[in-house]
All heavy atoms as a GROMACS GRO file, in nm:
protein
  551
    1MET      N    1   9.941  19.320  18.268
    1MET     CA    2  10.055  19.266  18.200
    1MET      C    3  10.178  19.350  18.236
    1MET      O    4  10.171  19.472  18.241
    1MET     CB    5  10.034  19.270  18.050
    1MET     CG    6   9.928  19.176  18.002
    1MET     SD    7   9.924  19.182  17.822
    1MET     CE    8   9.752  19.157  17.797
    2THR      N    9  10.286  19.283  18.257
    2THR     CA   10  10.407  19.353  18.297
    2THR      C   11  10.504  19.374  18.181
    2THR      O   12  10.599  19.452  18.194
    2THR     CB   13  10.479  19.275  18.407
    2THR    OG1   14  10.511  19.145  18.358
    2THR    CG2   15  10.392  19.263  18.532
    3ASN      N   16  10.482  19.308  18.069
    3ASN     CA   17  10.576  19.320  17.957
    3ASN      C   18  10.520  19.399  17.840
    3ASN      O   19  10.566  19.388  17.728
    3ASN     CB   20  10.619  19.181  17.909
    3ASN     CG   21  10.502  19.102  17.854
    3ASN    OD1   22  10.387  19.132  17.882
    3ASN    ND2   23  10.531  18.998  17.779
    4VAL      N   24  10.419  19.483  17.866
    4VAL     CA   25  10.354  19.559  17.761
    4VAL      C   26  10.350  19.706  17.800
    4VAL      O   27  10.326  19.740  17.914
    4VAL     CB   28  10.208  19.510  17.740
    4VAL    CG1   29  10.135  19.597  17.639
    4VAL    CG2   30  10.207  19.365  17.697
    5GLU      N   31  10.376  19.792  17.702
    5GLU     CA   32  10.361  19.935  17.723
    5GLU      C   33  10.287  19.992  17.601
    5GLU      O   34  10.326  19.967  17.487
    5GLU     CB   35  10.497  20.002  17.736
    5GLU     CG   36  10.487  20.151  17.759
    5GLU     CD   37  10.623  20.217  17.774
    5GLU    OE1   38  10.725  20.146  17.774
    5GLU    OE2   39  10.628  20.339  17.782
    6PHE      N   40  10.180  20.063  17.625
    6PHE     CA   41  10.103  20.125  17.519
    6PHE      C   42  10.138  20.273  17.512
    6PHE      O   43  10.138  20.341  17.614
    6PHE     CB   44   9.953  20.109  17.544
    6PHE     CG   45   9.906  19.968  17.535
    6PHE    CD1   46   9.897  19.889  17.649
    6PHE    CD2   47   9.872  19.912  17.412
    6PHE    CE1   48   9.854  19.758  17.641
    6PHE    CE2   49   9.829  19.781  17.404
    6PHE     CZ   50   9.820  19.703  17.518
    7LEU      N   51  10.171  20.321  17.394
    7LEU     CA   52  10.200  20.461  17.373
    7LEU      C   53  10.096  20.516  17.277
    7LEU      O   54  10.077  20.463  17.168
    7LEU     CB   55  10.339  20.480  17.312
    7LEU     CG   56  10.456  20.425  17.392
    7LEU    CD1   57  10.585  20.440  17.313
    7LEU    CD2   58  10.468  20.497  17.526
    8LYS      N   59  10.028  20.620  17.318
    8LYS     CA   60   9.926  20.681  17.233
    8LYS      C   61   9.975  20.819  17.193
    8LYS      O   62  10.026  20.894  17.274
    8LYS     CB   63   9.795  20.693  17.310
    8LYS     CG   64   9.684  20.754  17.229
    8LYS     CD   65   9.557  20.764  17.310
    8LYS     CE   66   9.448  20.831  17.229
    8LYS     NZ   67   9.324  20.846  17.306
    9GLY      N   68   9.961  20.851  17.067
    9GLY     CA   69  10.000  20.983  17.020
    9GLY      C   70  10.054  20.978  16.880
    9GLY      O   71  10.035  20.881  16.808
   10GLU      N   72  10.124  21.082  16.843
   10GLU     CA   73  10.185  21.091  16.712
   10GLU      C   74  10.324  21.030  16.717
   10GLU      O   75  10.403  21.066  16.804
   10GLU     CB   76  10.192  21.236  16.666
   10GLU     CG   77  10.054  21.298  16.652
   10GLU     CD   78  10.060  21.445  16.623
   10GLU    OE1   79  10.170  21.503  16.628
   10GLU    OE2   80   9.954  21.502  16.597
   11ILE      N   81  10.354  20.941  16.626
   11ILE     CA   82  10.481  20.869  16.631
   11ILE      C   83  10.600  20.963  16.623
   11ILE      O   84  10.704  20.938  16.682
   11ILE     CB   85  10.488  20.759  16.524
   11ILE    CG1   86  10.606  20.667  16.550
   11ILE    CG2   87  10.492  20.818  16.385
   11ILE    CD1   88  10.604  20.540  16.471
   12GLU      N   89  10.583  21.078  16.555
   12GLU     CA   90  10.694  21.172  16.544
   12GLU      C   91  10.731  21.234  16.678
   12GLU      O   92  10.840  21.286  16.695
   12GLU     CB   93  10.661  21.288  16.448
   12GLU     CG   94  10.613  21.248  16.313
   12GLU     CD   95  10.462  21.246  16.304
   12GLU    OE1   96  10.398  21.187  16.393
   12GLU    OE2   97  10.408  21.300  16.208
   13ASN      N   98  10.640  21.231  16.773
   13ASN     CA   99  10.663  21.293  16.903
   13ASN      C  100  10.709  21.194  17.010
   13ASN      O  101  10.714  21.227  17.127
   13ASN     CB  102  10.538  21.367  16.950
   13ASN     CG  103  10.504  21.482  16.860
   13ASN    OD1  104  10.594  21.547  16.806
   13ASN    ND2  105  10.378  21.508  16.840
   14HIS      N  106  10.737  21.071  16.971
   14HIS     CA  107  10.788  20.969  17.064
   14HIS      C  108  10.933  20.941  17.028
   14HIS      O  109  10.961  20.873  16.930
   14HIS     CB  110  10.708  20.839  17.054
   14HIS     CG  111  10.570  20.851  17.109
   14HIS    ND1  112  10.546  20.869  17.242
   14HIS    CD2  113  10.449  20.848  17.049
   14HIS    CE1  114  10.415  20.875  17.262
   14HIS    NE2  115  10.355  20.864  17.146
   15PRO      N  116  11.027  20.993  17.104
   15PRO     CA  117  11.170  20.973  17.071
   15PRO      C  118  11.216  20.833  17.111
   15PRO      O  119  11.290  20.816  17.208
   15PRO     CB  120  11.240  21.083  17.151
   15PRO     CG  121  11.151  21.104  17.269
   15PRO     CD  122  11.010  21.079  17.220
   16LEU      N  123  11.172  20.733  17.039
   16LEU     CA  124  11.207  20.595  17.069
   16LEU      C  125  11.337  20.557  16.999
   16LEU      O  126  11.364  20.603  16.889
   16LEU     CB  127  11.095  20.501  17.024
   16LEU     CG  128  10.960  20.524  17.092
   16LEU    CD1  129  10.852  20.446  17.020
   16LEU    CD2  130  10.967  20.485  17.238
   17PRO      N  131  11.416  20.469  17.061
   17PRO     CA  132  11.540  20.425  16.996
   17PRO      C  133  11.512  20.334  16.875
   17PRO      O  134  11.404  20.274  16.864
   17PRO     CB  135  11.613  20.347  17.104
   17PRO     CG  136  11.522  20.334  17.220
   17PRO     CD  137  11.401  20.416  17.195
   18ASP      N  138  11.609  20.324  16.786
   18ASP     CA  139  11.599  20.234  16.671
   18ASP      C  140  11.573  20.091  16.719
   18ASP      O  141  11.623  20.050  16.823
   18ASP     CB  142  11.729  20.234  16.591
   18ASP     CG  143  11.757  20.367  16.524
   18ASP    OD1  144  11.672  20.458  16.531
   18ASP    OD2  145  11.865  20.380  16.464
   19ASN      N  146  11.496  20.015  16.641
   19ASN     CA  147  11.472  19.872  16.666
   19ASN      C  148  11.427  19.844  16.809
   19ASN      O  149  11.475  19.754  16.875
   19ASN     CB  150  11.600  19.792  16.636
   19ASN     CG  151  11.649  19.812  16.496
   19ASN    OD1  152  11.570  19.820  16.402
   19ASN    ND2  153  11.778  19.823  16.479
   20SER      N  154  11.329  19.922  16.858
   20SER     CA  155  11.287  19.907  16.997
   20SER      C  156  11.141  19.868  17.014
   20SER      O  157  11.096  19.846  17.126
   20SER     CB  158  11.312  20.039  17.072
   20SER     OG  159  11.236  20.144  17.015
   21VAL      N  160  11.064  19.856  16.906
   21VAL     CA  161  10.921  19.833  16.915
   21VAL      C  162  10.884  19.702  16.847
   21VAL      O  163  10.930  19.673  16.736
   21VAL     CB  164  10.844  19.951  16.849
   21VAL    CG1  165  10.696  19.926  16.849
   21VAL    CG2  166  10.877  20.081  16.920
   22ASP      N  167  10.802  19.621  16.913
   22ASP     CA  168  10.758  19.492  16.858
   22ASP      C  169  10.639  19.505  16.764
   22ASP      O  170  10.629  19.435  16.665
   22ASP     CB  171  10.721  19.396  16.971
   22ASP     CG  172  10.840  19.356  17.053
   22ASP    OD1  173  10.939  19.308  16.995
   22ASP    OD2  174  10.835  19.371  17.177
   23VAL      N  175  10.542  19.592  16.798
   23VAL     CA  176  10.419  19.604  16.722
   23VAL      C  177  10.379  19.750  16.710
   23VAL      O  178  10.384  19.823  16.809
   23VAL     CB  179  10.303  19.526  16.789
   23VAL    CG1  180  10.173  19.544  16.713
   23VAL    CG2  181  10.336  19.379  16.803
   24ILE      N  182  10.339  19.791  16.591
   24ILE     CA  183  10.284  19.924  16.568
   24ILE      C  184  10.148  19.907  16.501
   24ILE      O  185  10.135  19.836  16.401
   24ILE     CB  186  10.375  20.009  16.478
   24ILE    CG1  187  10.508  20.035  16.546
   24ILE    CG2  188  10.306  20.140  16.440
   24ILE    CD1  189  10.610  20.105  16.458
   25ILE      N  190  10.046  19.973  16.557
   25ILE     CA  191   9.914  19.978  16.496
   25ILE      C  192   9.892  20.123  16.456
   25ILE      O  193   9.895  20.213  16.538
   25ILE     CB  194   9.804  19.931  16.593
   25ILE    CG1  195   9.833  19.788  16.638
   25ILE    CG2  196   9.667  19.943  16.526
   25ILE    CD1  197   9.742  19.741  16.749
   26PHE      N  198   9.872  20.146  16.328
   26PHE     CA  199   9.868  20.280  16.271
   26PHE      C  200   9.732  20.307  16.211
   26PHE      O  201   9.686  20.231  16.126
   26PHE     CB  202   9.978  20.288  16.164
   26PHE     CG  203   9.988  20.419  16.094
   26PHE    CD1  204  10.020  20.534  16.163
   26PHE    CD2  205   9.971  20.426  15.957
   26PHE    CE1  206  10.032  20.656  16.096
   26PHE    CE2  207   9.983  20.547  15.889
   26PHE     CZ  208  10.014  20.661  15.959
   27GLN      N  209   9.664  20.413  16.256
   27GLN     CA  210   9.536  20.451  16.198
   27GLN      C  211   9.562  20.555  16.092
   27GLN      O  212   9.584  20.673  16.121
   27GLN     CB  213   9.442  20.505  16.305
   27GLN     CG  214   9.385  20.395  16.391
   27GLN     CD  215   9.276  20.448  16.478
   27GLN    OE1  216   9.305  20.524  16.568
   27GLN    NE2  217   9.154  20.408  16.450
   28LEU      N  218   9.559  20.513  15.968
   28LEU     CA  219   9.593  20.596  15.854
   28LEU      C  220   9.500  20.715  15.840
   28LEU      O  221   9.542  20.822  15.801
   28LEU     CB  222   9.590  20.510  15.728
   28LEU     CG  223   9.650  20.567  15.602
   28LEU    CD1  224   9.799  20.592  15.621
   28LEU    CD2  225   9.629  20.471  15.487
   29ARG      N  226   9.375  20.701  15.874
   29ARG     CA  227   9.278  20.808  15.850
   29ARG      C  228   9.307  20.934  15.929
   29ARG      O  229   9.259  21.040  15.896
   29ARG     CB  230   9.136  20.760  15.878
   29ARG     CG  231   9.110  20.729  16.023
   29ARG     CD  232   8.969  20.675  16.041
   29ARG     NE  233   8.945  20.639  16.177
   29ARG     CZ  234   8.899  20.722  16.269
   29ARG    NH1  235   8.873  20.847  16.239
   29ARG    NH2  236   8.880  20.681  16.393
   30HIS      N  237   9.384  20.924  16.036
   30HIS     CA  238   9.414  21.040  16.119
   30HIS      C  239   9.539  21.113  16.072
   30HIS      O  240   9.574  21.215  16.128
   30HIS     CB  241   9.433  20.999  16.264
   30HIS     CG  242   9.307  20.950  16.327
   30HIS    ND1  243   9.195  21.028  16.339
   30HIS    CD2  244   9.274  20.830  16.377
   30HIS    CE1  245   9.099  20.959  16.396
   30HIS    NE2  246   9.144  20.837  16.420
   31GLN      N  247   9.606  21.064  15.972
   31GLN     CA  248   9.732  21.123  15.927
   31GLN      C  249   9.710  21.195  15.795
   31GLN      O  250   9.663  21.134  15.700
   31GLN     CB  251   9.838  21.014  15.910
   31GLN     CG  252   9.972  21.066  15.868
   31GLN     CD  253  10.033  21.159  15.970
   31GLN    OE1  254  10.016  21.140  16.089
   31GLN    NE2  255  10.102  21.258  15.924
   32PRO      N  256   9.743  21.323  15.787
   32PRO     CA  257   9.730  21.393  15.658
   32PRO      C  258   9.814  21.325  15.550
   32PRO      O  259   9.922  21.274  15.578
   32PRO     CB  260   9.784  21.533  15.687
   32PRO     CG  261   9.785  21.546  15.835
   32PRO     CD  262   9.794  21.408  15.891
   33LEU      N  263   9.767  21.325  15.428
   33LEU     CA  264   9.834  21.255  15.319
   33LEU      C  265   9.979  21.300  15.301
   33LEU      O  266  10.065  21.221  15.272
   33LEU     CB  267   9.757  21.274  15.189
   33LEU     CG  268   9.623  21.202  15.182
   33LEU    CD1  269   9.551  21.237  15.052
   33LEU    CD2  270   9.642  21.052  15.192
   34GLY      N  271  10.009  21.427  15.318
   34GLY     CA  272  10.144  21.476  15.298
   34GLY      C  273  10.244  21.425  15.399
   34GLY      O  274  10.364  21.420  15.372
   35GLY      N  275  10.200  21.384  15.519
   35GLY     CA  276  10.292  21.342  15.624
   35GLY      C  277  10.308  21.193  15.639
   35GLY      O  278  10.382  21.147  15.725
   36GLN      N  279  10.242  21.114  15.557
   36GLN     CA  280  10.247  20.969  15.573
   36GLN      C  281  10.385  20.913  15.549
   36GLN      O  282  10.426  20.820  15.617
   36GLN     CB  283  10.145  20.902  15.481
   36GLN     CG  284  10.004  20.922  15.526
   36GLN     CD  285   9.905  20.863  15.429
   36GLN    OE1  286   9.941  20.807  15.328
   36GLN    NE2  287   9.778  20.877  15.461
   37GLY      N  288  10.459  20.964  15.453
   37GLY     CA  289  10.594  20.914  15.427
   37GLY      C  290  10.684  20.929  15.548
   37GLY      O  291  10.756  20.837  15.586
   38ARG      N  292  10.678  21.045  15.611
   38ARG     CA  293  10.760  21.070  15.730
   38ARG      C  294  10.720  20.977  15.845
   38ARG      O  295  10.804  20.921  15.913
   38ARG     CB  296  10.744  21.216  15.772
   38ARG     CG  297  10.841  21.256  15.881
   38ARG     CD  298  10.826  21.402  15.914
   38ARG     NE  299  10.711  21.415  16.003
   38ARG     CZ  300  10.646  21.526  16.027
   38ARG    NH1  301  10.681  21.637  15.966
   38ARG    NH2  302  10.546  21.529  16.108
   39VAL      N  303  10.590  20.957  15.862
   39VAL     CA  304  10.541  20.870  15.968
   39VAL      C  305  10.584  20.726  15.943
   39VAL      O  306  10.629  20.656  16.034
   39VAL     CB  307  10.388  20.880  15.981
   39VAL    CG1  308  10.333  20.771  16.071
   39VAL    CG2  309  10.349  21.017  16.033
   40LEU      N  310  10.573  20.679  15.818
   40LEU     CA  311  10.611  20.542  15.787
   40LEU      C  312  10.761  20.521  15.804
   40LEU      O  313  10.805  20.418  15.856
   40LEU     CB  314  10.568  20.505  15.646
   40LEU     CG  315  10.417  20.497  15.625
   40LEU    CD1  316  10.384  20.474  15.478
   40LEU    CD2  317  10.355  20.389  15.712
   41ARG      N  318  10.843  20.618  15.765
   41ARG     CA  319  10.988  20.606  15.786
   41ARG      C  320  11.021  20.595  15.935
   41ARG      O  321  11.102  20.512  15.976
   41ARG     CB  322  11.062  20.726  15.725
   41ARG     CG  323  11.079  20.717  15.576
   41ARG     CD  324  11.173  20.824  15.523
   41ARG     NE  325  11.123  20.959  15.547
   41ARG     CZ  326  11.036  21.022  15.469
   41ARG    NH1  327  10.989  20.963  15.362
   41ARG    NH2  328  10.996  21.145  15.497
   42GLU      N  329  10.956  20.676  16.016
   42GLU     CA  330  10.979  20.672  16.161
   42GLU      C  331  10.931  20.540  16.220
   42GLU      O  332  10.996  20.481  16.305
   42GLU     CB  333  10.910  20.791  16.228
   42GLU     CG  334  10.933  20.801  16.375
   42GLU     CD  335  11.076  20.830  16.416
   42GLU    OE1  336  11.163  20.853  16.330
   42GLU    OE2  337  11.104  20.826  16.537
   43ALA      N  338  10.816  20.491  16.173
   43ALA     CA  339  10.763  20.364  16.222
   43ALA      C  340  10.861  20.250  16.194
   43ALA      O  341  10.892  20.170  16.283
   43ALA     CB  342  10.628  20.335  16.158
   44PHE      N  343  10.912  20.243  16.072
   44PHE     CA  344  11.003  20.134  16.038
   44PHE      C  345  11.141  20.151  16.101
   44PHE      O  346  11.213  20.055  16.121
   44PHE     CB  347  11.010  20.115  15.887
   44PHE     CG  348  10.887  20.047  15.834
   44PHE    CD1  349  10.790  20.118  15.767
   44PHE    CD2  350  10.867  19.911  15.856
   44PHE    CE1  351  10.675  20.056  15.721
   44PHE    CE2  352  10.752  19.848  15.811
   44PHE     CZ  353  10.656  19.920  15.743
   45ARG      N  354  11.177  20.273  16.138
   45ARG     CA  355  11.303  20.295  16.209
   45ARG      C  356  11.298  20.234  16.349
   45ARG      O  357  11.391  20.169  16.393
   45ARG     CB  358  11.333  20.445  16.221
   45ARG     CG  359  11.463  20.476  16.296
   45ARG     CD  360  11.478  20.623  16.325
   45ARG     NE  361  11.384  20.674  16.422
   45ARG     CZ  362  11.394  20.657  16.555
   45ARG    NH1  363  11.492  20.588  16.607
   45ARG    NH2  364  11.303  20.710  16.635
   46VAL      N  365  11.185  20.252  16.418
   46VAL     CA  366  11.175  20.203  16.556
   46VAL      C  367  11.132  20.058  16.564
   46VAL      O  368  11.149  19.993  16.668
   46VAL     CB  369  11.081  20.291  16.642
   46VAL    CG1  370  11.130  20.434  16.645
   46VAL    CG2  371  10.938  20.284  16.595
   47LEU      N  372  11.076  20.002  16.457
   47LEU     CA  373  11.028  19.864  16.457
   47LEU      C  374  11.145  19.766  16.460
   47LEU      O  375  11.241  19.779  16.385
   47LEU     CB  376  10.942  19.840  16.333
   47LEU     CG  377  10.853  19.718  16.334
   47LEU    CD1  378  10.749  19.726  16.444
   47LEU    CD2  379  10.784  19.705  16.199
   48LYS      N  380  11.136  19.669  16.549
   48LYS     CA  381  11.238  19.564  16.558
   48LYS      C  382  11.236  19.476  16.434
   48LYS      O  383  11.130  19.458  16.373
   48LYS     CB  384  11.214  19.475  16.680
   48LYS     CG  385  11.241  19.540  16.812
   48LYS     CD  386  11.213  19.441  16.925
   48LYS     CE  387  11.237  19.502  17.061
   48LYS     NZ  388  11.205  19.405  17.168
   49PRO      N  389  11.350  19.416  16.396
   49PRO     CA  390  11.347  19.318  16.287
   49PRO      C  391  11.249  19.206  16.322
   49PRO      O  392  11.250  19.154  16.433
   49PRO     CB  393  11.491  19.266  16.283
   49PRO     CG  394  11.573  19.376  16.343
   49PRO     CD  395  11.484  19.438  16.449
   50GLY      N  396  11.162  19.173  16.229
   50GLY     CA  397  11.060  19.072  16.255
   50GLY      C  398  10.938  19.126  16.327
   50GLY      O  399  10.844  19.053  16.356
   51GLY      N  400  10.939  19.258  16.357
   51GLY     CA  401  10.824  19.320  16.425
   51GLY      C  402  10.704  19.328  16.333
   51GLY      O  403  10.712  19.301  16.213
   52ARG      N  404  10.592  19.365  16.390
   52ARG     CA  405  10.467  19.369  16.313
   52ARG      C  406  10.416  19.511  16.299
   52ARG      O  407  10.421  19.588  16.394
   52ARG     CB  408  10.361  19.283  16.380
   52ARG     CG  409  10.399  19.137  16.379
   52ARG     CD  410  10.297  19.054  16.453
   52ARG     NE  411  10.340  18.917  16.458
   52ARG     CZ  412  10.278  18.818  16.395
   52ARG    NH1  413  10.172  18.843  16.324
   52ARG    NH2  414  10.323  18.696  16.405
   53PHE      N  415  10.367  19.541  16.182
   53PHE     CA  416  10.313  19.673  16.151
   53PHE      C  417  10.173  19.653  16.093
   53PHE      O  418  10.156  19.583  15.993
   53PHE     CB  419  10.403  19.742  16.049
   53PHE     CG  420  10.358  19.880  16.012
   53PHE    CD1  421  10.383  19.987  16.096
   53PHE    CD2  422  10.293  19.903  15.892
   53PHE    CE1  423  10.343  20.116  16.061
   53PHE    CE2  424  10.252  20.030  15.856
   53PHE     CZ  425  10.277  20.136  15.940
   54ALA      N  426  10.072  19.711  16.156
   54ALA     CA  427   9.934  19.697  16.110
   54ALA      C  428   9.876  19.834  16.080
   54ALA      O  429   9.894  19.928  16.157
   54ALA     CB  430   9.850  19.628  16.217
   55VAL      N  431   9.808  19.844  15.967
   55VAL     CA  432   9.741  19.968  15.928
   55VAL      C  433   9.592  19.946  15.943
   55VAL      O  434   9.536  19.850  15.890
   55VAL     CB  435   9.774  20.007  15.783
   55VAL    CG1  436   9.694  20.130  15.742
   55VAL    CG2  437   9.923  20.032  15.769
   56SER      N  438   9.529  20.034  16.018
   56SER     CA  439   9.385  20.028  16.037
   56SER      C  440   9.324  20.145  15.962
   56SER      O  441   9.348  20.260  15.993
   56SER     CB  442   9.353  20.038  16.187
   56SER     OG  443   9.215  20.053  16.205
   57ASP      N  444   9.246  20.115  15.860
   57ASP     CA  445   9.184  20.221  15.782
   57ASP      C  446   9.057  20.165  15.720
   57ASP      O  447   9.054  20.051  15.675
   57ASP     CB  448   9.280  20.268  15.673
   57ASP     CG  449   9.235  20.399  15.610
   57ASP    OD1  450   9.145  20.465  15.665
   57ASP    OD2  451   9.290  20.436  15.506
   58VAL      N  452   8.954  20.246  15.717
   58VAL     CA  453   8.829  20.204  15.657
   58VAL      C  454   8.783  20.312  15.561
   58VAL      O  455   8.776  20.430  15.597
   58VAL     CB  456   8.719  20.182  15.765
   58VAL    CG1  457   8.586  20.146  15.701
   58VAL    CG2  458   8.762  20.075  15.863
   59VAL      N  459   8.755  20.273  15.438
   59VAL     CA  460   8.702  20.365  15.338
   59VAL      C  461   8.572  20.305  15.290
   59VAL      O  462   8.566  20.190  15.249
   59VAL     CB  463   8.800  20.381  15.219
   59VAL    CG1  464   8.737  20.470  15.112
   59VAL    CG2  465   8.932  20.436  15.267
   60VAL      N  466   8.465  20.384  15.296
   60VAL     CA  467   8.335  20.335  15.256
   60VAL      C  468   8.278  20.426  15.148
   60VAL      O  469   8.277  20.548  15.163
   60VAL     CB  470   8.237  20.333  15.377
   60VAL    CG1  471   8.098  20.289  15.333
   60VAL    CG2  472   8.290  20.243  15.485
   61ARG      N  473   8.233  20.365  15.042
   61ARG     CA  474   8.161  20.436  14.937
   61ARG      C  475   8.027  20.365  14.920
   61ARG      O  476   8.024  20.248  14.885
   61ARG     CB  477   8.238  20.435  14.806
   61ARG     CG  478   8.364  20.515  14.813
   61ARG     CD  479   8.431  20.520  14.679
   61ARG     NE  480   8.554  20.596  14.690
   61ARG     CZ  481   8.638  20.614  14.592
   61ARG    NH1  482   8.614  20.562  14.474
   61ARG    NH2  483   8.746  20.685  14.609
   62GLY      N  484   7.921  20.434  14.947
   62GLY     CA  485   7.789  20.372  14.936
   62GLY      C  486   7.748  20.309  15.068
   62GLY      O  487   7.808  20.332  15.173
   63ALA      N  488   7.648  20.226  15.061
   63ALA     CA  489   7.592  20.163  15.181
   63ALA      C  490   7.684  20.054  15.234
   63ALA      O  491   7.752  19.986  15.157
   63ALA     CB  492   7.454  20.105  15.149
   64VAL      N  493   7.683  20.038  15.364
   64VAL     CA  494   7.760  19.932  15.429
   64VAL      C  495   7.668  19.816  15.456
   64VAL      O  496   7.562  19.832  15.516
   64VAL     CB  497   7.824  19.982  15.560
   64VAL    CG1  498   7.895  19.869  15.631
   64VAL    CG2  499   7.917  20.098  15.534
   65GLN      N  500   7.706  19.696  15.413
   65GLN     CA  501   7.627  19.577  15.438
   65GLN      C  502   7.710  19.483  15.525
   65GLN      O  503   7.829  19.465  15.502
   65GLN     CB  504   7.590  19.508  15.308
   65GLN     CG  505   7.502  19.592  15.220
   65GLN     CD  506   7.467  19.520  15.091
   65GLN    OE1  507   7.516  19.414  15.063
   65GLN    NE2  508   7.380  19.582  15.012
   66THR      N  509   7.647  19.428  15.625
   66THR     CA  510   7.717  19.333  15.712
   66THR      C  511   7.641  19.202  15.716
   66THR      O  512   7.520  19.199  15.699
   66THR     CB  513   7.729  19.388  15.857
   66THR    OG1  514   7.597  19.412  15.907
   66THR    CG2  515   7.808  19.516  15.860
   67SER      N  516   7.714  19.096  15.739
   67SER     CA  517   7.651  18.966  15.757
   67SER      C  518   7.733  18.891  15.860
   67SER      O  519   7.855  18.907  15.868
   67SER     CB  520   7.645  18.888  15.625
   67SER     OG  521   7.775  18.864  15.577
   68PHE      N  522   7.666  18.815  15.942
   68PHE     CA  523   7.732  18.739  16.046
   68PHE      C  524   7.695  18.592  16.031
   68PHE      O  525   7.580  18.558  16.012
   68PHE     CB  526   7.688  18.790  16.185
   68PHE     CG  527   7.724  18.933  16.209
   68PHE    CD1  528   7.634  19.034  16.181
   68PHE    CD2  529   7.850  18.967  16.257
   68PHE    CE1  530   7.668  19.167  16.202
   68PHE    CE2  531   7.885  19.099  16.279
   68PHE     CZ  532   7.793  19.200  16.252
   69ALA      N  533   7.794  18.507  16.038
   69ALA     CA  534   7.770  18.363  16.028
   69ALA      C  535   7.789  18.301  16.166
   69ALA      O  536   7.877  18.339  16.240
   69ALA     CB  537   7.869  18.302  15.930
   70LYS      N  538   7.703  18.206  16.199
   70LYS     CA  539   7.717  18.135  16.326
   70LYS      C  540   7.820  18.026  16.311
   70LYS      O  541   7.826  17.958  16.210
   70LYS     CB  542   7.583  18.074  16.367
   70LYS     CG  543   7.481  18.178  16.406
   70LYS     CD  544   7.356  18.113  16.459
   70LYS     CE  545   7.257  18.216  16.505
   70LYS     NZ  546   7.138  18.156  16.562
   71ALA      N  547   7.902  18.012  16.412
   71ALA     CA  548   8.007  17.909  16.410
   71ALA      C  549   7.952  17.777  16.454
   71ALA      O  550   7.858  17.765  16.524
   71ALA     CB  551   8.122  17.950  16.499
   0.00000   0.00000   0.00000
């Protein structure tokens, strides 16, 4: 793809301009609780109007049960 760029790392260390990012996928579990506010402010600063922000986080207490349905 020629119109996509993937940046991996900590959002605070990417000096991106305001309103320059279409999509942010954020893994909350890797961010210490005290720094989440700063990370979220930076994410929304660089996100374009109408851009998408997704949080990926999984918290499990107890056993995990899965089920799959056939289409």
